[in-house]
C-alpha positions in Angstrom: 0.0 0.0 0.0 1.6 3.3 -1.1 1.4 6.4 1.0 2.8 9.9 0.8 4.6 11.3 3.8 3.9 14.9 4.8 6.5 17.6 4.3 7.8 19.0 7.6 10.6 21.3 6.4 11.3 23.7 3.5 11.0 21.6 0.4 14.0 20.8 -1.7 12.0 20.5 -4.9 13.1 16.9 -5.3 10.9 13.8 -4.9 12.2 10.5 -3.6 10.5 7.1 -3.7 11.7 4.8 -0.9 10.9 1.1 -1.4 11.7 -1.5 1.2 9.8 -4.6 2.6 11.3 -4.0 6.1 8.7 -1.7 7.7 10.9 -1.0 10.7 13.5 0.4 8.2 11.0 2.1 5.9 9.2 4.4 8.3 12.2 6.0 10.1 14.2 6.3 6.9 11.3 8.1 5.3 11.2 10.6 8.2 14.9 11.1 7.9 14.6 12.0 4.2 11.7 14.4 5.0 13.8 16.2 7.5 16.3 16.9 4.7 13.5 18.7 2.8 12.6 16.1 0.2 9.1 15.0 -0.7 9.0 11.3 0.1 6.8 8.5 -1.2 7.1 5.0 0.4 5.9 1.5 -0.4 7.0 -2.0 0.5 6.9 -4.0 -2.8 8.1 -3.8 -6.4 4.7 -3.7 -8.2 3.5 -0.8 -6.1 6.7 1.1 -6.7 6.3 0.7 -10.5 2.7 2.1 -10.3 4.0 5.1 -8.5 6.9 5.6 -11.0 4.4 5.5 -13.8 2.0 8.0 -12.2 4.3 10.5 -10.6 7.5 12.4 -11.3 10.2 10.8 -9.2 13.7 12.2 -9.1 15.4 9.5 -7.1 14.5 5.9 -6.4 15.9 4.3 -3.2 15.2 0.6 -3.8 15.7 -2.5 -1.6 17.5 -5.2 -3.5 16.0 -8.3 -1.8 12.2 -8.2 -1.6 9.7 -11.1 -1.9 7.8 -11.5 -5.1 9.9 -9.0 -7.1 13.5 -8.1 -6.5 15.0 -4.7 -6.8 16.9 -5.8 -9.9 13.6 -6.9 -11.5 12.0 -3.6 -10.6 14.9 -1.7 -12.3 14.6 -3.8 -15.4 10.9 -3.0 -15.7 11.5 0.7 -14.9 14.0 1.2 -17.7 11.4 0.0 -20.2 9.4 3.3 -19.7 11.7 5.7 -17.8 15.4 6.1 -18.5 15.8 9.4 -16.6 15.0 8.6 -12.9 18.1 8.0 -10.8 18.3 4.7 -8.9 20.2 3.7 -5.8 19.9 0.1 -4.6 20.0 -0.7 -0.9 20.7 -4.0 0.7 22.0 -5.5 3.9 24.1 -7.9 1.9 26.2 -5.6 -0.3 29.1 -8.1 -0.5 26.9 -10.7 -2.3 26.8 -8.6 -5.5 29.8 -6.9 -7.1 28.8 -3.2 -7.0 30.6 -2.2 -10.2 29.0 -5.0 -12.2 25.6 -4.1 -10.9 26.0 -0.4 -11.7 26.9 -1.2 -15.3 24.3 -3.9 -15.9 21.3 -2.2 -14.4 22.2 1.4 -15.4 21.9 2.6 -11.8 23.7 5.4 -9.9 24.6 3.8 -6.6 24.7 0.7 -4.4 24.3 1.2 -0.7 24.8 -1.2 2.2 22.2 -0.3 4.8 24.5 -1.4 7.6 26.7 1.6 7.0 24.1 3.9 8.7 22.2 7.1 8.0 25.1 9.3 7.2 26.2 7.1 4.4 22.6 6.9 3.2 22.4 10.8 3.1 25.6 10.9 1.2 24.3 8.6 -1.5 21.0 10.6 -1.6 23.1 13.7 -2.2 24.9 12.0 -5.1 21.7 10.7 -6.6 20.0 14.2 -6.3 22.9 15.9 -8.1 22.8 13.3 -10.8 19.1 13.7 -11.2 19.6 17.5 -11.6 22.2 17.1 -14.3 20.2 14.5 -16.2 17.0 16.5 -16.0 18.9 19.6 -17.2 20.2 17.8 -20.2 16.8 16.3 -20.9 15.0 19.7 -20.6 17.5 21.3 -23.0 17.1 18.5 -25.5 13.3 18.6 -25.4 13.3 22.4 -25.5 15.4 22.4 -28.6 13.3 19.8 -30.2 10.2 21.9 -29.3 11.7 25.0 -31.0 12.6 23.0 -34.1 9.1 21.7 -34.3 7.3 25.0 -33.8 9.6 27.3 -35.9 7.9 26.5 -39.2 4.6 27.5 -37.8 6.0 30.7 -36.5 7.3 31.7 -40.0 4.3 30.8 -42.1 2.2 33.6 -43.5 -0.5 34.6 -41.0 -2.0 37.6 -39.4 -0.1 39.2 -36.6 -2.8 38.8 -34.0 -3.1 35.0 -34.7 0.7 34.7 -34.6 1.0 36.4 -31.3 -1.7 34.2 -29.7 0.2 31.1 -30.9 3.5 32.4 -29.6 2.1 33.2 -26.2 0.5 29.8 -25.8 3.7 28.0 -26.9 6.0 30.0 -24.5 3.5 29.7 -21.7 3.4 25.9 -22.1 7.2 25.8 -22.4 7.6 27.4 -18.9 4.3 26.4 -17.3 3.1 30.0 -16.6 -0.5 30.6 -15.9 -1.2 34.4 -16.3 0.9 35.9 -19.0 0.6 38.5 -21.8 2.5 39.6 -24.9 2.8 43.3 -25.7 4.3 44.4 -29.0 5.5 47.8 -30.1 3.8 48.4 -33.5 5.6 49.1 -36.7 4.5 52.7 -37.6 4.0 53.4 -41.2 5.8 56.4 -42.7 3.8 59.5 -41.7 1.7 57.5 -39.2 0.9 58.9 -35.8 1.6 56.4 -33.0 -0.9 58.1 -30.7 -3.7 56.9 -33.0 -2.6 53.2 -33.0 -4.2 50.7 -30.7 -2.6 47.9 -28.7 0.9 49.1 -28.3 3.3 49.1 -25.5 3.8 52.4 -23.7 7.0 52.7 -21.7 7.4 56.1 -20.3 8.7 57.0 -16.8 5.3 57.9 -15.5 3.3 55.4 -17.6 2.6 51.9 -16.1 -0.3 50.7 -18.3 0.5 48.1 -21.0 -1.8 47.7 -24.0 -1.7 44.0 -24.7 -2.0 42.0 -28.0 -2.4 38.5 -26.6 -3.1 37.2 -23.1 -3.9 33.9 -21.3 -6.1 35.8 -18.9 -8.8 38.4 -19.8 -7.9 40.4 -16.7 -4.4 40.9 -18.3 -5.8 42.8 -21.3 -4.9 46.1 -19.7 -2.7 45.2 -16.7 -1.6 47.9 -14.3 1.9 47.1 -13.3 3.4 48.3 -10.0 6.6 50.4 -10.1 8.9 47.4 -9.6 7.3 45.3 -12.4 7.2 48.3 -14.8 10.8 49.0 -14.2 11.6 45.3 -14.9 9.8 45.6 -18.3 11.7 48.8 -19.1 15.0 47.1 -18.2 14.2 44.1 -20.3 13.6 46.3 -23.3 16.5 48.7 -22.7 19.1 46.0 -22.1 17.5 43.4 -24.5 18.0 40.7 -21.9 15.6 38.4 -20.0 14.7 39.8 -16.5 13.7 37.5 -13.7 12.3 38.5 -10.3 11.0 36.3 -7.4 7.6 36.1 -9.2 8.0 37.1 -12.8 10.0 36.5 -16.0 10.1 39.3 -18.6 11.3 38.1 -22.0 12.2 40.8 -24.5 11.6 40.3 -28.2 14.6 41.5 -30.1 15.3 41.9 -33.8 19.0 43.0 -34.0 19.3 46.1 -31.9 15.6 46.8 -32.0 13.2 45.6 -29.3 9.7 45.1 -30.6 8.0 44.0 -27.4 8.0 41.7 -24.4 6.5 38.5 -23.1 5.3 38.7 -19.5 5.2 35.4 -17.6 3.9 35.0 -14.0 6.6 32.6 -12.8 10.4 32.9 -12.5 12.6 31.0 -14.9 15.5 30.3 -12.5 17.2 27.3 -14.2 19.8 28.0 -16.9 18.1 25.5 -19.2 14.8 27.4 -19.0 16.5 30.7 -19.7 18.4 29.4 -22.7 15.3 27.8 -24.2 13.3 31.0 -23.7 16.0 33.1 -25.3 16.2 30.8 -28.4 12.4 30.7 -28.7 12.1 34.5 -28.2 14.7 35.1 -31.0 12.7 33.0 -33.4 9.4 34.6 -32.3 10.7 38.2 -32.6 11.8 37.6 -36.2 8.5 36.0 -37.0 6.5 38.9 -35.5 8.7 41.5 -37.2 8.2 39.8 -40.6 4.5 39.5 -40.0 4.2 43.2 -39.2 6.1 44.1 -42.3 4.0 41.7 -44.4 0.8 43.3 -43.0 2.1 46.8 -43.8 2.5 45.7 -47.4 -0.8 43.7 -47.7 -3.3 44.8 -45.1 -5.6 47.8 -45.4 -4.8 50.1 -42.5 -8.3 51.4 -42.0 -10.2 48.0 -41.9 -7.5 45.5 -40.9 -8.2 43.2 -43.8 -6.2 42.5 -46.9 -5.9 44.8 -49.9 -7.5 43.9 -53.2 -4.3 42.8 -54.9 -3.3 40.3 -52.3 -6.9 38.9 -52.0 -7.0 38.3 -55.8 -3.7 36.4 -55.6 -5.1 34.3 -52.7 -8.3 33.6 -54.7 -6.2 32.1 -57.6 -4.3 30.0 -55.1 -7.5 28.7 -53.5 -9.0 27.9 -56.9 -5.9 25.8 -57.7 -6.3 24.0 -54.3 -10.0 23.4 -54.9 -9.2 21.9 -58.3 -6.8 19.5 -56.8 -8.8 18.6 -53.8 -12.2 18.6 -55.6 -13.7 20.6 -52.8 -16.2 23.5 -53.2 -15.2 27.1 -53.0 -17.3 30.2 -52.4 -16.8 33.9 -52.8 -18.8 36.6 -51.0 -19.0 40.3 -51.9 -20.1 42.7 -49.2 -21.1 46.4 -49.6 -22.1 48.7 -46.8 -25.5 50.3 -47.3 -25.8 54.1 -47.2 -22.2 55.3 -47.0 -22.8 58.4 -49.0 -25.5 59.8 -46.7 -23.3 59.1 -43.7 -20.4 61.0 -45.3 -22.7 63.9 -46.3 -24.5 64.1 -43.0 -21.8 63.2 -40.4 -18.6 63.7 -42.3 -15.9 61.5 -43.9 -14.3 60.7 -40.5 -17.5 59.1 -39.3 -17.7 57.4 -42.7 -14.3 55.9 -42.2 -15.4 54.6 -38.8 -18.3 53.0 -40.5 -16.0 51.3 -43.1 -13.7 50.2 -40.3 -16.8 48.6 -38.6 -17.4 46.5 -41.7 -13.9 45.2 -41.5 -14.3 44.4 -37.8 -17.6 42.6 -38.4 -16.1 40.5 -41.2 -13.1 39.4 -39.1 -15.5 38.5 -36.3 -17.9 36.5 -38.5 -15.4 34.6 -40.6 -13.3 31.5 -39.9 -9.5 31.8 -39.5 -9.0 30.1 -42.9 -11.3 32.6 -44.7 -9.5 35.4 -46.7 -11.1 38.9 -46.3 -10.1 41.8 -48.6 -11.2 45.4 -49.2 -11.9 46.0 -52.9 -12.1 49.7 -52.4 -14.4 52.2 -50.8 -17.0 50.3 -48.9 -16.9 47.1 -50.9 -15.3 43.9 -49.5 -14.8 40.4 -50.7 -14.3 37.1 -48.8 -12.8 33.9 -50.2 -14.2 30.8 -48.4 -12.1 27.7 -49.0 -13.9 24.4 -48.9 -17.3 26.1 -48.4 -20.4 25.2 -50.3 -23.5 27.4 -50.9 -25.0 26.5 -47.6 -21.9 27.5 -45.7 -21.8 30.8 -47.6 -25.4 31.5 -46.9 -24.9 30.9 -43.2 -21.9 33.3 -43.2 -23.9 36.0 -45.1 -26.7 35.8 -42.5 -24.2 36.1 -39.7 -22.6 39.1 -41.3 -26.0 40.8 -41.7 -26.9 40.2 -38.0 -23.6 41.6 -36.7 -23.7 44.6 -39.0 -27.2 45.6 -37.6 -25.6 45.8 -34.2 -23.1 48.4 -35.3 -23.7 52.2 -35.0 -21.6 55.3 -35.8 -22.1 58.9 -34.8 -23.1 60.5 -31.6 -26.2 61.9 -30.0 -29.0 62.6 -32.5 -26.6 61.8 -35.3 -26.3 58.1 -34.5 -26.8 55.9 -37.5 -27.3 52.1 -37.5 -25.3 50.2 -40.1 -26.3 47.5 -42.5 -24.8 45.8 -45.6 -25.8 43.9 -48.7 -24.2 40.6 -49.6 -23.7 38.7 -52.9 -22.7 35.0 -53.0 -21.2 32.8 -55.7 -20.2 29.2 -55.3 -17.8 27.0 -57.3 -19.0 23.4 -57.3 -16.5 20.6 -56.5 -14.4 19.7 -59.5 -15.5 16.6 -61.4 -12.7 16.9 -64.0 -9.6 14.8 -64.0 -6.8 16.2 -61.8 -4.0 14.3 -63.5 -3.2 17.3 -65.6 -3.1 20.8 -64.1 -4.8 23.7 -66.0 -2.9 26.7 -67.2 -2.5 29.9 -65.1 -4.9 31.6 -67.5 -7.5 29.1 -66.7 -7.3 29.8 -63.0 -7.3 33.6 -63.7 -10.5 33.2 -65.8 -12.2 31.2 -63.0 -11.2 33.9 -60.5 -12.6 36.7 -62.6 -15.8 34.7 -63.2 -16.3 34.1 -59.5 -15.8 37.7 -58.6 -18.2 38.9 -61.4 -20.9 36.5 -60.4 -20.7 37.4 -56.8 -20.7 41.1 -57.7 -23.8 40.5 -59.8 -25.5 38.9 -56.8 -24.5 41.8 -54.7 -26.1 44.2 -57.2 -29.4 42.3 -57.1 -29.4 42.4 -53.3 -29.0 46.2 -53.5 -31.8 46.4 -56.1 -34.1 44.3 -53.9 -33.9 46.7 -51.0 -30.5 46.3 -49.3 -29.7 44.8 -45.9 -30.0 41.3 -47.4 -28.1 38.7 -49.4 -28.6 37.2 -52.9 -27.1 34.1 -54.5 -26.5 33.2 -58.1 -26.3 29.8 -59.7 -23.3 27.8 -58.7 -20.4 27.7 -61.2 -19.3 24.4 -62.8 -15.7 23.7 -63.7 -15.4 24.0 -67.5 -12.7 23.8 -70.1 -12.2 27.6 -70.1 -8.5 27.2 -70.9 -6.0 24.7 -72.2 -6.1 21.7 -69.9 
């Protein structure tokens, strides 16, 4: 029967499993190890020991060699089938019966202790085992951390929106260190002529400013954290020195691209081990470059007013998705969205309010769409959405959702408040029934893209003619030999 002994002193952060069928030895030895600050589990047989070793993290196993039913040697043989990290010291009252060097080599254990040598010798062996455990775990953590970085790096550098990238980075680094409440704040790339005071979600670091505007957080309460002076200074120091800062409770990881700091990751637990710090630094270097590249990519492809892609990039994405739909024989839909009544808003409330109305459309579309959908601004108040692997029913559902969310939006103030609405046109490309053994020409895909956009725009025009604040759908398009196959 396994039991856990209660801690009675300041913990050492190491866990020992003591296994011995002699209960007169088991109980006092367990208490001795507890007084040294270790967390101690005890049991009196091999099968129970293996159950504990499978279920719990054990740093050091003190194992009796001679036990009825299953010897210590047999326990070690089973243990090494599923755990090669835990350190093992065998104990026996008959040490001379087994050559220690031969046992150490054969069983891959770290020590062989004669119980007759007394508690001082036992504690010496425990110290040896604990130090060995620390070194092995350090190497293991470094290896696993490097493997984790190599695995996640491709995802960091794929084309994606900055906000989605930041959320992924925060989840990865939080899992790497085991933090609970954490956030990531990024200093934005300001376009030439841009005013930083008009930007949202950036990191302000002035002497009297302690509020951080956060891009990604594991806790909603961290969205606008008010840091005390000590923590604010720690963040400032991380950015100014470009080095990780650790306090008793926090770890602040700067995100550096060359000599430029682009933000920080704030974690609610200290990274005190050198392996943790090295892995965090390696990961932060990769994350910073990925964020910087994503910011520059968005500057070149994303419409600054609405936060969605520009027309040119969307059209290239549409051709790419048409090629993918041809190969996968999946449906593809295109939606055109136009805000109703922009001109009266501009005439009555001014173009600044009109811009806020257009921005509201972009915000609604990003809320309504899936992460795989591609949203673009065609110009003015007209938008287009590419829906990969979406049939007509999927597109209709999204159109209804967009209409519902738009009706919740308002612009203006006081008596000048105006509720918003939009009209939506839908066009669907049916699954490809042609042979996929030969790829069509680029001109074929370009023609299909133009056809989809024209059909969706025609549906949008009908929705406008029918009274606005509604959607219309045309006939689905079939794949045809429009080019040289």
